C-alpha positions as a Markdown table, in Angstrom:
| # | Residue | x | y | z |
|---|---|---|---|---|
| 1 | Unk | -119.6 | 17.6 | -70.1 |
| 2 | Unk | -116.6 | 18.8 | -68.0 |
| 3 | Unk | -116.5 | 22.0 | -70.1 |
| 4 | Unk | -120.2 | 22.8 | -69.4 |
| 5 | Unk | -119.8 | 22.2 | -65.6 |
| 6 | Unk | -116.8 | 24.5 | -65.5 |
| 7 | Unk | -118.6 | 27.5 | -67.0 |
| 8 | Unk | -119.3 | 30.4 | -64.6 |
| 9 | Unk | -123.0 | 30.4 | -65.4 |
| 10 | Unk | -123.5 | 26.8 | -64.4 |
| 11 | Unk | -121.5 | 27.3 | -61.3 |
| 12 | Unk | -123.6 | 30.3 | -60.3 |
| 13 | Unk | -126.9 | 28.6 | -61.0 |
| 14 | Unk | -125.9 | 25.5 | -59.0 |
| 15 | Unk | -124.7 | 27.6 | -56.1 |
| 16 | Unk | -127.9 | 29.7 | -56.0 |
| 17 | Unk | -130.2 | 26.6 | -56.5 |
| 18 | Unk | -128.5 | 24.8 | -53.7 |
| 19 | Unk | -128.7 | 27.8 | -51.4 |
| 20 | Unk | -132.4 | 28.2 | -52.2 |
| 21 | Unk | -133.0 | 24.5 | -51.4 |
| 22 | Unk | -131.4 | 24.8 | -48.0 |
| 23 | Unk | -133.0 | 28.1 | -47.1 |
| 24 | Unk | -136.5 | 26.9 | -48.0 |
| 25 | Unk | -136.0 | 23.6 | -46.3 |
| 26 | Unk | -134.6 | 25.1 | -43.1 |
| 27 | Unk | -137.1 | 28.0 | -43.0 |
| 28 | Unk | -140.1 | 25.7 | -43.3 |
| 29 | Unk | -138.9 | 23.6 | -40.4 |
| 30 | Unk | -137.3 | 26.0 | -38.0 |
| 31 | Unk | -140.5 | 27.5 | -36.7 |
| 32 | Unk | -141.9 | 24.2 | -35.7 |
| 33 | Unk | -139.3 | 22.1 | -33.9 |
| 34 | Unk | -141.9 | 19.6 | -32.6 |
| 35 | Unk | -143.0 | 18.7 | -36.2 |
| 36 | Unk | -139.4 | 18.6 | -37.3 |
| 37 | Unk | -138.5 | 16.2 | -34.4 |
| 38 | Unk | -141.6 | 14.1 | -35.3 |
| 39 | Unk | -140.3 | 13.8 | -38.8 |
| 40 | Unk | -137.0 | 12.5 | -37.6 |
| 41 | Unk | -138.7 | 10.1 | -35.1 |
| 42 | Unk | -140.8 | 8.6 | -38.0 |
| 43 | Unk | -137.6 | 7.1 | -39.5 |
| 44 | Unk | -137.2 | 5.0 | -36.3 |
| 45 | Unk | -133.4 | 5.2 | -36.6 |
| 46 | Unk | -132.2 | 7.1 | -33.6 |
| 47 | Unk | -133.1 | 7.4 | -29.9 |
| 48 | Unk | -135.9 | 9.7 | -28.8 |
| 49 | Unk | -133.4 | 12.2 | -27.4 |
| 50 | Unk | -131.2 | 12.2 | -30.5 |
| 51 | Unk | -134.3 | 12.6 | -32.7 |
| 52 | Unk | -135.3 | 15.7 | -30.7 |
| 53 | Unk | -131.8 | 17.1 | -31.0 |
| 54 | Unk | -131.6 | 16.4 | -34.8 |
| 55 | Unk | -135.1 | 17.9 | -35.2 |
| 56 | Unk | -134.1 | 21.1 | -33.6 |
| 57 | Unk | -130.5 | 21.3 | -35.0 |
| 58 | Unk | -131.1 | 20.3 | -38.6 |
| 59 | Unk | -133.2 | 23.2 | -39.7 |
| 60 | Unk | -130.6 | 25.6 | -38.3 |
| 61 | Unk | -127.8 | 23.7 | -40.1 |
| 62 | Unk | -129.8 | 23.9 | -43.3 |
| 63 | Unk | -130.3 | 27.6 | -43.0 |
| 64 | Unk | -126.6 | 28.2 | -42.2 |
| 65 | Unk | -125.6 | 26.1 | -45.3 |
| 66 | Unk | -128.0 | 28.1 | -47.5 |
| 67 | Unk | -126.7 | 31.4 | -46.2 |
| 68 | Unk | -123.1 | 30.3 | -46.7 |
| 69 | Unk | -123.8 | 29.3 | -50.3 |
| 70 | Unk | -125.8 | 32.4 | -51.0 |
| 71 | Unk | -123.1 | 34.7 | -49.5 |
| 72 | Unk | -120.2 | 32.8 | -50.8 |
| 73 | Unk | -118.7 | 31.8 | -47.5 |
| 74 | Unk | -116.5 | 28.6 | -47.6 |
| 75 | Unk | -118.1 | 27.4 | -50.8 |
| 76 | Unk | -116.3 | 24.1 | -51.2 |
| 77 | Unk | -116.8 | 23.1 | -47.5 |
| 78 | Unk | -120.5 | 24.1 | -47.8 |
| 79 | Unk | -120.8 | 22.0 | -51.0 |
| 80 | Unk | -119.1 | 19.0 | -49.3 |
| 81 | Unk | -121.3 | 19.2 | -46.3 |
| 82 | Unk | -124.4 | 19.5 | -48.5 |
| 83 | Unk | -123.5 | 16.4 | -50.4 |
| 84 | Unk | -122.9 | 14.5 | -47.2 |
| 85 | Unk | -126.2 | 15.6 | -45.7 |
| 86 | Unk | -128.1 | 14.6 | -48.9 |
| 87 | Unk | -126.3 | 11.2 | -48.8 |
| 88 | Unk | -127.5 | 10.7 | -45.2 |
| 89 | Unk | -131.0 | 11.7 | -46.3 |
| 90 | Unk | -130.8 | 9.1 | -49.1 |
| 91 | Unk | -129.8 | 6.4 | -46.6 |
| 92 | Unk | -132.7 | 7.3 | -44.3 |
| 93 | Unk | -135.2 | 7.3 | -47.1 |
| 94 | Unk | -133.9 | 4.0 | -48.5 |
| 95 | Unk | -134.0 | 2.5 | -44.9 |
| 96 | Unk | -137.6 | 3.6 | -44.5 |
| 97 | Unk | -138.5 | 2.1 | -47.9 |
| 98 | Unk | -136.7 | -1.2 | -47.2 |
| 99 | Unk | -138.4 | -1.6 | -43.8 |
| 100 | Unk | -141.8 | -0.9 | -45.2 |
| 101 | Unk | -142.5 | 2.3 | -43.4 |
| 102 | Unk | -145.0 | 4.7 | -44.9 |
| 103 | Unk | -143.7 | 8.2 | -44.0 |
| 104 | Unk | -143.4 | 11.6 | -45.5 |
| 105 | Unk | -139.7 | 12.4 | -45.7 |
| 106 | Unk | -140.1 | 15.7 | -43.8 |
| 107 | Unk | -137.6 | 17.3 | -46.2 |
| 108 | Unk | -139.5 | 20.6 | -46.6 |
| 109 | Unk | -141.6 | 20.5 | -43.4 |
| 110 | Unk | -144.2 | 18.1 | -42.3 |
| 111 | Unk | -143.1 | 14.5 | -42.0 |
| 112 | Unk | -144.4 | 11.6 | -40.0 |
| 113 | Unk | -146.6 | 8.7 | -40.9 |
| 114 | Unk | -148.3 | 9.1 | -44.4 |
| 115 | Unk | -150.3 | 6.1 | -45.7 |
| 116 | Unk | -150.2 | 7.6 | -49.3 |
| 117 | Unk | -146.4 | 7.1 | -49.6 |
| 118 | Unk | -145.4 | 4.4 | -52.0 |
| 119 | Unk | -142.2 | 2.9 | -53.4 |
| 120 | Unk | -142.5 | 5.4 | -56.2 |
| 121 | Unk | -142.5 | 8.2 | -53.7 |
| 122 | Unk | -139.4 | 7.0 | -52.1 |
| 123 | Unk | -137.7 | 6.4 | -55.5 |
| 124 | Unk | -138.5 | 10.0 | -56.6 |
| 125 | Unk | -137.2 | 11.4 | -53.3 |
| 126 | Unk | -133.9 | 9.5 | -53.7 |
| 127 | Unk | -133.6 | 10.7 | -57.3 |
| 128 | Unk | -134.3 | 14.3 | -56.1 |
| 129 | Unk | -131.5 | 14.0 | -53.5 |
| 130 | Unk | -129.1 | 12.5 | -56.1 |
| 131 | Unk | -129.8 | 15.6 | -58.2 |
| 132 | Unk | -129.1 | 17.8 | -55.2 |
| 133 | Unk | -125.8 | 15.9 | -54.7 |
| 134 | Unk | -125.0 | 16.7 | -58.4 |
| 135 | Unk | -125.6 | 20.4 | -57.7 |
| 136 | Unk | -123.2 | 20.1 | -54.7 |
| 137 | Unk | -120.6 | 18.5 | -56.9 |
| 138 | Unk | -120.9 | 21.3 | -59.5 |
| 139 | Unk | -120.4 | 23.8 | -56.7 |
| 140 | Unk | -117.4 | 21.9 | -55.5 |
| 141 | Unk | -115.9 | 21.8 | -59.1 |
| 142 | Unk | -116.8 | 25.3 | -60.0 |
| 143 | Unk | -117.7 | 27.4 | -56.9 |
| 144 | Unk | -118.3 | 30.6 | -58.9 |
| 145 | Unk | -116.3 | 32.9 | -56.7 |
| 146 | Unk | -117.6 | 36.2 | -58.1 |
| 147 | Unk | -119.6 | 37.9 | -55.4 |
| 148 | Unk | -118.3 | 35.5 | -52.8 |
| 149 | Unk | -117.3 | 36.8 | -49.4 |
| 150 | Unk | -114.8 | 34.1 | -48.7 |
| 151 | Unk | -114.7 | 31.3 | -51.3 |
């Protein structure tokens, strides 16, 4: 398994996939900071003011991470921050699930109360974010420095 992860192709694919995830996620939320803030508020974990700040700042951070990964700027720090953010997202989703909230995660826009959300939905979101952490780990192990501006 270690041999496969260390191949240049796998490193390149992980880097591009992670960049795409962040760019799509940030781009879908940055144009509507009110909806992004509402998605943060739905988790009921932070104060109103902090929720507004996170709702505005998070899409920009996601876009910056995506651009860093795409362009090859500080690949390992970008991978580490990506894994950290996905871990925070998992904690938020698990917390909402444990407290019986029915909310859309807001991961790719939208968010807020959603009566159709079930435990299966939360479990799949957590598994998805664990897969994203695995991508970040691959980028950390094998950052594929070819075509990188500053690896």
